[in-house]
C-alpha positions in Angstrom: 78.4 40.5 30.4 74.6 41.0 31.2 72.4 39.2 28.9 68.7 40.1 28.3 67.1 37.6 26.5 63.9 38.8 24.6 63.2 40.6 21.1 63.0 44.3 21.4 59.3 44.7 19.8 57.9 43.0 23.1 56.5 45.7 25.4 58.3 43.5 28.5 61.5 43.5 27.0 61.3 47.3 26.1 60.7 48.0 30.0 63.9 45.9 30.9 65.9 47.7 28.1 64.7 51.1 29.0 66.5 50.5 32.6 69.4 48.8 31.3 69.9 51.8 29.1 69.2 54.5 31.9 71.7 52.6 34.1 74.2 52.4 31.4 75.0 48.7 31.6 77.4 47.2 29.3 74.9 44.2 27.8 73.9 41.8 25.0 70.2 41.2 24.1 69.5 38.1 22.4 66.4 37.8 20.2 64.0 35.2 21.4 60.3 35.0 21.5 57.7 35.9 18.7 59.7 34.9 15.0 62.4 34.0 16.5 61.2 31.2 18.8 63.5 29.5 21.0 61.5 30.5 23.8 60.2 27.3 24.2 62.9 25.0 23.8 64.7 23.2 26.8 67.6 25.6 27.5 65.6 28.6 27.7 62.9 26.8 30.0 65.9 25.9 32.0 66.2 29.7 33.1 62.5 30.5 32.7 60.2 27.8 33.0 57.3 30.4 31.8 58.5 30.6 28.5 58.1 34.2 27.8 60.7 37.0 27.8 62.4 38.8 29.3 64.9 36.8 30.9 67.9 38.1 32.6 71.4 36.5 33.3 74.5 37.1 34.8 78.2 35.8 34.4 77.6 34.0 37.8 74.7 31.9 36.3 72.0 34.3 38.1 68.8 34.6 36.0 65.7 36.5 36.8 62.8 36.7 34.7 59.4 39.1 35.1 60.4 42.7 33.7 59.2 44.8 36.3 61.4 42.2 39.0 64.3 42.6 36.4 64.2 46.7 36.8 63.7 46.7 40.3 66.8 44.3 40.9 69.0 46.2 38.3 68.3 49.4 39.7 69.2 48.0 43.3 72.2 47.0 42.5 73.4 49.6 40.0 71.2 52.8 40.5 70.2 52.9 44.1 69.4 56.3 45.1 68.9 57.5 41.5 66.7 54.9 39.4 65.5 53.3 42.3 64.5 56.3 44.9 66.4 56.7 47.9 63.2 57.6 50.1 61.1 54.9 51.3 57.7 56.2 50.6 58.9 57.6 47.0 60.3 54.0 46.3 56.9 52.4 47.4 55.0 54.9 45.2 57.1 54.0 42.3 56.4 50.0 43.0 52.8 50.9 42.9 52.9 52.3 39.8 54.9 49.5 38.4 52.1 47.0 39.7 49.6 49.2 38.4 50.9 48.6 35.1 50.7 44.7 35.5 46.8 45.0 37.1 45.2 47.7 35.3 46.8 49.6 32.5 48.4 46.3 30.8 45.4 44.2 30.8 43.3 47.4 29.8 45.3 47.8 26.3 45.6 44.5 25.7 42.7 43.6 23.0 43.6 47.2 21.2 47.2 46.0 20.6 46.2 42.5 19.2 43.2 43.8 17.5 45.0 46.7 15.8 48.4 45.5 15.2 48.5 41.7 15.2 45.2 41.0 13.8 44.4 41.4 9.6 41.8 44.4 9.1 38.9 41.5 8.2 39.2 39.4 11.2 39.3 42.1 14.0 36.9 42.3 16.8 36.1 45.9 16.6 33.8 45.9 19.6 36.6 44.4 21.5 39.2 46.9 20.3 36.6 49.5 21.3 36.1 48.3 24.5 39.9 48.3 25.1 40.5 51.6 23.9 37.9 52.8 26.5 39.3 51.0 29.3 43.2 52.2 28.5 41.9 55.6 28.2 40.0 55.7 32.0 43.3 54.4 33.1 45.3 57.3 31.5 42.9 60.0 33.1 44.1 58.2 36.4 47.4 58.6 35.9 46.7 62.3 34.2 45.0 62.9 37.8 48.3 61.7 39.6 50.8 63.7 37.5 48.9 67.0 38.2 50.6 66.7 41.8 54.0 65.3 40.9 56.3 65.7 38.2 57.0 62.1 37.8 54.8 59.2 38.8 56.7 58.7 42.0 57.6 62.3 42.8 59.5 64.8 41.7 62.3 63.0 39.5 62.4 60.5 37.2 62.1 56.6 38.8 61.9 53.2 37.6 57.9 53.7 38.4 57.8 55.9 35.1 59.3 53.0 33.1 56.4 50.4 32.8 53.9 53.2 32.6 55.7 55.0 29.8 56.0 51.9 27.7 52.3 51.6 28.0 51.7 55.2 27.5 53.7 55.2 24.2 51.5 52.4 22.9 48.3 54.2 23.9 49.1 57.3 21.9 49.7 54.7 19.2 46.5 52.9 19.7 43.9 55.2 20.9 43.6 58.0 18.2 40.6 59.7 19.9 42.1 60.6 23.3 40.5 63.1 26.0 42.5 65.9 27.1 45.0 64.9 29.4 47.6 68.3 29.8 49.7 66.4 32.6 50.2 63.1 31.0 51.2 65.1 28.1 53.8 67.3 30.0 55.0 64.0 31.5 55.1 62.0 28.0 57.2 64.8 26.3 59.6 64.5 29.1 60.1 61.2 29.4 60.1 60.8 25.4 63.4 63.0 25.5 65.2 60.3 27.5 67.6 58.8 25.4 67.1 55.3 26.6 63.6 55.8 26.0 64.1 56.6 22.2 66.7 53.7 22.3 64.6 50.9 23.6 60.7 52.3 23.1 59.8 55.0 20.9 62.2 54.4 18.4 60.6 50.7 17.6 57.6 50.1 15.7 54.6 48.3 17.0 54.9 44.8 15.8 
């Protein structure tokens, strides 16, 4: 049975698990990292030398780390033509937005998350939090502009490109209270939030 190593509150684990849920893959998720520890121990480091989560492990011993790579692998193996777009240009656009999540919106939201969720109120750097909120808002305006042109990030149907940015948008809506109007983003978010796999692995899990 497929194993996903990582705690369910990690945004990167949530990305992988959302994909697992969309594909209906039988699996076992094992708590690692955060309060559970074990991610710096030798057995885990043998699978993932970074000591980060998630890590995918298959019955034949194949392991894979990096959440977006895990999504692409599972979609290619179990959901080619559906979660992984069949059209090469749509597939490339989906991959583009997955990379954008890593290079732009993920770093933008980092200090807002750590400042508001992981830091005691009296120790918060309010200036860093505000800068992070502003940068995240600017990133979401870019996404809103794209979603004025397409129903989902890569085209007219849901794909793996929506998963990483969807996880970040969930956090954006919780961490940035004074958001500008983004009607296209709101329409898209309402659509993805109705998906069972999103609720099970992202929307139904409190930020901690």
